[in-house]
N, C-alpha and C positions, 0 to 999 in steps of 0.2 A: 334287349333288342338293340339298344344303341351300340353296345359293344360289337354285336354281330354285324351291324351295318358298317361300322368302322372297319371291321375286319374285311368285309367284302370290298369296301372302297379301297382299302390298302392293297389287297391282292390285285384288284383291277388296275389300280394306279401303277403297281409294280410291273404288270404285264404291258400296259400301254407305254410306261416309261422305258421299258426295255426295247420295245419296238421303235420308240422315238429316238432312243440313243443310237440305234443301228442305222438310222437314216443319215449316214455320213455323206456329204456331197460326193458326187461321182467324178469330180474334176480330176482327181488323182488317177482314177481308172482310165479316163479318157486320155490323159497325157501318156501314161504307160502303154496303153494300147496303140496310140499313135506312134510312139517310138518303136514298138515291136513291128508295126506295119511298115514303117519307113525302112527299117533294116532288112525286113524280109523282101520288100520290093527292090531295095538296092542290090541285094544278092541276085534277084532275077534280072535286073538291069545289067549286072556284070556278066551273067551267063549268056545274055543275048548279045554280047559284044559291045556293050555301051551304047546301044540305040535308045534314044529317049524320045518319047512322044507324049501327047497330052493324056493318053489312056492310062499312063502310070499314075497320074493323080487320082483317077477313078479307082485304080487298083488299091491305092493307099487308103482311100476312104472306105472301100469295101472291106479291106483287111482290118481296119480300125474297128468297124462295126462288128466284124466277125469275132475279134478278140474280146470285145466288150460283151457280146452275147454269150460267148463261151464262159466267161467269168461269171456272168449272172446265172447261167445254167449250173455251173459248179456251186454257186451259192445255194441254189435250191436243192442241189444234190446233197450237200452237207446238212441242210435242214432236215431232209428226209432221213439221212443216216442217223440223226440225233433223236428221231422219234422212237417211241417205245414200240417194239414188235411182239410184245408178249400176247399170247392167246388166252382167251377166257376158258374156263373149265368146260363150258358147254360146247365150245367150238370144235373140240376133238372129234365129236360125233360126225362132223361133216367133212373131215379130212379125207382126201382121196388116197389111193394106194401110193402114188408117188410122194405125196406130202408125208405120209407115215414113214416111208422108206428114208426120206431125207432127215426126218426127225430122229430116226433110229441110228443113222450113221454120223450125225452131227455131234462132235465132241462137246463136252462141257468144259470150256476153257478156264473156268474158275474152279474146276474140280482138282482131284489129286493126280498122282502119277499115272494111274490107269487111264485117265482121260487124256493125259499127255501122250501116252503110248498109242492110244486110239487115234489121236489127231495125226501123229507121225505116220501111222499105218495108212490112213486115208490119203495123206499127201503122197506117200510112196506109191500107192496104187495109181494116183493121177500122173505121177512122173514116169511110171514104168514104160509106157510106149516110147518115150524119148530116150530112156536109158537103153532099151533093147535096140532102138534104131541107131544109137551112137556107138554101141559096143564095137571094138574094145574101148574107144574113146575118141572124142573130137580133139585134134591136135593142131595148134596154131604155129605159125612160122617162128615166133620167138622161142617157143618151147623146143623146137628142133635145134636151134642154136645152143640152148642151154644143155640139152642132152649131149650134143657134140662136145661141149666144154667138159661135161662130166666124164666123157670117155677120153678126154685129152686129144681130141681130133680138131683139125682146122675148121673154122666156121666163119660166118660173116663178120665176126667181131674180133676174134683173136686167132692165133695160130695153134691153139689148143689149150692155152691157159684159161683159168677161170677169170671172169670179169664181173665187176659190179655194174656193168651197163644195164643188166637185168638184176633184180634183187638176188643176192647170194642165197638167202634162205629158200626162195622159190626154186633155184637151181638145185639146192640140196634135196628138197622134197621130191622133185621130179626125178632126180638121179637115183634116190633110194628106191623108189617104186620101179624104175627102169631096171635097176640091178637085181631086185627081188625077182622080177619076171625073168631076167636072164638066168638066174640061178635055178628057177623052177623049170625052165625049158625054152622060153622065148620072151623077149621084151613086151610083146603084145599082152601077155598075161599080167605083167606089172602095170601096164596102162589100164587094163580092165579093172585091176584091183584099185588103182588110184581113182578111177571113175566111180567105183562103188563107194569108196571111203569119203570122197569129197561130196558126193550126192547125199550120203547119209548125214554128214556133218551139216550141210546146208539145210536139210529138212529139220534137223534138231534145232538149229538156230532160228529158222522161220517160225516153228511151233513155239519156241520159247518167247519170241517177240510178240506173237499173237496173245499168248497167255499173259504176258506183262501188260499189254493193252487192256485185256479183259479184266484184270484184277485191279486196275487203277483208274476206274471211272469212265472208261470209253463205252459208248453205247453198244448194244448187242449187234445192231446192224453194221456198225463200223468195224468191230473186230472180226465178225463173221465175214464181212466183205474183204478184209485184209487176208483172211485165211483162204477164201475162194480165189483171190488174186494170185496168191503164192501157189495154189494148186493148179489153176487152170490157165493162167496166162502163159503161153508156150515158151516165151523167151526166158522166163525165170528158170525152168529146169534145163533148157538148152545151154544157157551160158553158165549155170551153176555147176554143171558136171563136166565142163570142158577142161582139158589139160592146158591151162594157161594161167599165168600169174594172177590175173584179176579174179579168177574163180577161187583162189586161195585167199585173196584179200577180202572178198565179199563177206563170208561168215564172220571173220574177225572184226570187220568194220561194223557189221550189224550188232554184234555183241558190245562193241565199244559205244555204239550209238545208244543202245539200251541203258548202259551204265551212265552215259551223259544225261539221259532222260531222268534216271533215278536221282542223280545229283541235283538236277534242276527241280524235280518234284519235291524233294525233301529240303531244298535250299541249302544243300551241303551237309545236312545232319548225318546222312548215311556214311560220310567220310570219317566219322568218329570211330566206326568199326574198322579195325585193322585189316580184316579179311576183305572187306569191300574196297578199301583203298589199295590193297595189294593187287586185287583183280583188275582194278582200273589201270594201275601202272603197267601190269603185265600186258594187258590188252593194248594199251597205248604203244608200248614198245613193239609188239607183234604187228600192229597196223603199220608202224614206221618201217619195219623190216620187210614187209611183203609188197610194198609199193613205193616207188621213188618219191612221190609227193605225199606219202602217208604221214611223215613227220610234220609237214607243214599243216596238214589237216588237224593233227593232234594238237599242235601248239595253238592254232587258231580256235579250236573248240574249247580248250582250257581257258584261254583268254576271255572268250565270250561267256563261259560259265561263271567266271570270276565276278561278272557284273550281276549275276542272278543269285548267287549263294549269300547266306547271311554269316557274318563273322570273318575276321581276318585269318583265323586258323584254317578255315575251309579254302580261302583264297590261296594261302601259302601252300596247301597240299595240292591244289590244282596246278599252280605254277611249278611246284616241285615235280609233278607228273610230266609236264611239258619239258622241264629241264632234263629229267632223266631220259626222255626219248631223244632229245637233242644231243646229250652226251654220248649215247650209244651210237647214233648215226654219224655224228660229226667228229667224235673223238675216239671212241673205242674201236670202231670198225677201221677207219683209215689209218690210225696211228698204231694199232696193236694187232688186230686180226689179219688185215690184208697183208702187211709185211711178213707176218709169221707164216701165213699160208700161201704166199706168193700169188695173191689175187690182185689183178689189175683194177685200180679204182675206176669208177665210172666217170665219164667226161662231163664237163660243164656245158657242152653243147645242147644238152636236153633242156637246161634252164633258160637258154637264150634262143630257143628254136624259132620263136616268132620274129625277133630282130634279124636273125640269119635269113629267114625266108623273105622278109621285106628287103633286105640288102641285096639278095640275089636278083629280085625283080628290079631294084634300083639300078644295078649294074646292067641289066638287060635293056632297060628303057632309057637310062640317062648316063650310061657309062662314059660317053664322049664328053659330057658336060662336067664331070667330076675332076678335081685336081689330081695330078698323078700320085701324090702322097696318099690321098684318101683312097684312091683306087687300089693302090698297092696293099694297103691295110685290109681292105675288103676282100681282095682276091687271096690274100694270105690266110685269112681266118676261115673263109668259105672252102667248101670242097672244090677240087679242080673242075673248071668249066661249069661252075654252078649256074652262071647266067645262061649259058647255052642249054643246060640240062634242067632248067627251072620247070617244076611241075606245080601247078596251082593247087592241087588237091593234097599234097603231102610235102613234108619238110626234109625227107631223107636225102634227096639229091643236094640239098644246101648244107645240112648239118653233118651228115656222115655218122660214123660210129666210133671214131677215134679222136682223142684229145691229145694233141702233140704239144711239145714244149714251145714250138713256134706259135701255136694258137693261144697258148697260155700267156705268152709275152704280148700278143696283140690284143688281148681281151679289153683292157682299159682304153687304149686308143680307139678300138672298134666301137665301144659303147659311146664315146664322145662323138665320133663321126656319125653313128646311127642317130643319136639324138639331134645333132645339128641338121641332118638332112630330113628329119621328120618335119621340121618347120618349112623347109624348101619344097619338099615333094610330098605333102600330106595325102594327095589323091593316090599316089603310087603305093604308099604304105597302107592306106585304107583298103585299096583293091587287093593287095596281097593278103591282108588279114581276113577280110570278109569272105574271100574266095576259099580260104583255108578253113574257116570256122562256120561256114554257112549252114552246115548240117544241124547246128544248134538253134537256128533261128528261121530258116527259110522253109517254105512248103516244098514237098517233093515236086519235081517237074520233069519234063521229057528229057532235059539235058543232064540233070544230076539227080540221082536216086538217093534221097535223104531219109528214106523210111527204114524201119527195122527189117531185118532179114533173118531167116532161120540159120543161115551161115554154115550149115553142115558141109557145104561144098568146099569151104575154105580149108586148105591143107589136108583134105581127106581124099581128094580125087585127082589132084594134079601132082604127079610124082616129079621129084627133082633130085639132082645128085646128092644133096644134103640128106634127104629123107632116106635114100638108098643106103648111104654111108652110116646113118644113125641106126639103121635096122628097125626103125619104128614102123608100126603097122600101116598099111595102105589100103584104103577101101576100094572095092571093085564095083560098088553100086553107084556109079556116076549118074546114071539116068534117074535114080530115085532121089538122091540129094539135090540134083539139078532141078527136078520137078518140084520139090518142096520149095526151093528158093524162088522159082518162077511163080509159083502159086501165091506165096507170101507177098512178092513184089506186086503182082496183079491186084491182090486184095488191098494192099496199101495204097494203090493208085485210084481206088474207087472213091467216089465223092464222100460218102458217109463214113468210110473207114480211114480215109487219108489222115485226118488229124490225130486219131488215136494210135496209128502205127507209124507216125513220123517221129524222128529223133528229136525234133524241136519241141514236141509236146512234152516229152519226159524230161528234157534238160532245161527248158526255158519256160514254156507256157504253164505247165502244172506248178512248178515252184513259184512262179509269179502269182498265180491264182491263190495258192496256199498262203503266201506271204501277205497278199492284199487282204484276204479274209481275216487273217490273224490280226493285222493292224486295225481293221475295222472293229473287231471284237475287243481289242485292247482299248480302243478309244471309247467304245460303248460300255466298258467295264464289265463285259460278259466273259472275260478271260483274263487270267492272271499271267504275270511274266514267267512264273515258274512252269506253266504249261506252254506258253509261247516259245520257251526255250527248247521245246521238243523239235523245233525247226533247225536247231544248230547243226545236226548231221547233214542236212540239205545245204545249209548256208556255207559249210566248209567244203562242200563237194563241187558246187557250181563254178566257183572262180577258177579251179584248176582244169575244168573242162574247157573253159573259154581261152585257155592258153595251151591247149593240147596240140599235138602235131598233125592232126587230121580229124575231120568230122564226117566226111562223106565216104571214106574208105572202109573196108571191113574192119580195120583196126579201131575205127571210131566206135564200133558196136560194143567192144569190151570196155571202152572208157566209161560208158554210161551205165554199166552194171550196178554200181552203188545207187544210182538214182532210181532204178527199178525196185531195188530192195527197200528203200526208205520212203517210196512214194505213198504207201498207205498210212504212214505215221502222220504226215501233215494233214491228211483228211480226218484221221481219228482224233487228233487233238481238238478239232473244231466241234466235237460232240461232247466235250468234258465241261462240267460246271466248274465255276471258279473256286467254290469253297467246299461243297458237299460231295464232290466226286460223283454227282448225279448227272446222267446225260442231259444235255440242254433240252432236247425234245421231250424227254420224259418229264422234266421239271415243268415245262410249259403245259403239258397235258394234265399234270397234277394240279396246277393252278386252276385250269379250267374245271377239273372235277370238283375241287374244293369250292369254287364259286357256285357251281350248280347245286351242290349239296347244301350250302348255306342258304341259297335262294329257296330251295325246297323246304328247309326248316323254317325260314321266315314265313313262307306262304302257309305252312301248316299251322304255325302259332297264330297267324292272323285269322285263320278260319276258326281256331279255337276261341 
């Protein structure tokens, strides 16, 4: 009897202790919410022409409360995800027709290959309307320039030569599909073939990701929720099957993310397997080859993983992976491949886009105050008439597409002048930066539309000389795509839908909430570092969004594609137990069940 009482007390103490540990002070949440609110209201202040009044303080207070409430709702949501959703045997008799149908089509993600094929089939059926609507394929502006380079025709970047301004591997992929279509009869056939292949690849990768979550301790609600998100959230299929470099990058980045999760989960033990290490290195290189900032994401991910794995050998292998990616991008391509194939290297203007944008505004507002020497350097490295052509929403008019010898010589003096004037004109620099990146932090408003869009309209219904020259397919369904875009914009501007369809939610708010909850669980010892490291793919994606060349333009939509893909992972890791791979919610209910059974047994023996 004493031993049973001790057991009951121990279980009760563990449960109450866990709850007590999770009562971390909310001061950190308040400070972060206040910072988000201030930056969001600052963007609104800039959009309104710099008009300040006392109401903005009330707006900041309201937004602070809003962000805190959203985080607390997210906290309850992850608790609900972690609870067991298993049905008792007798409950099947009361299931309706719809419930029985859903059970019939729901794949078993812990099952074998048949269940994987079933899951892929279900997702393909959900994606089919978007696939048919997009045929032969959604084509973006950058893709048109890459196809023109493939054909050796003048384009916005070169006179016909290939350029690394856009990743060469992406140009090669688009060009091969374009050429296959031309051989068959028309390039549109090749575009349709590309759309089919990239959609199939994305579906396979998403199903593989869900199966990984299901097999490594994530609650059933969490991995089924991830599957439904990939199936039903319309922007996932729309962007996944687009003919644009980011659609090629997404499945590779997802696979690399899963490999990073496995390295963290096993504390590097999986790297002892040569096949696993080879796969990680190959994926790291492919991620680096399909996006200009991919190599930096790989290097940063490997460095962060090095703090999680156990043993120096695992750390050396991770650093070797980062080194291999760097050698390919910074040595093999510019020193070997590009000269041999007469490919023009990409310019450095992409890496200094934010300083160039700030300098253009500096010249526009304070050009008369600058010394002639500084002014000459700025005008020399910027595009011609950059100050007069300054656009707050994009950096293209300031940075251009060509990196000349003159700009290369002025780079170091420019950086010194830029840093010097950052101290003298901080308000100008801040205004240029936040106007450019406001889509990642500000709520959509009447002046700037910062929500998601279906974006079918982009490059499908607006013919241009480049599209005609490239012979790429052109859609005639202007009214249909325009209607879809207008409906999504209207939906995103509704009060209850606005947060979920805003770009800021997926780029800043949701990552913040996931990071905050992860830190709370780490402090409460309800989560280990090896699972907290599942956030690494998100952590290496966000910084490069915050230095992107535009957040409110259609281009900004494709920048956040990786964030849509990895969003369910951060939610799923919060449902994993530290040691037993048992969902936290299920463990909690097991404690409750054991306590009830022990009390019943004690009561029964007392009556005896």
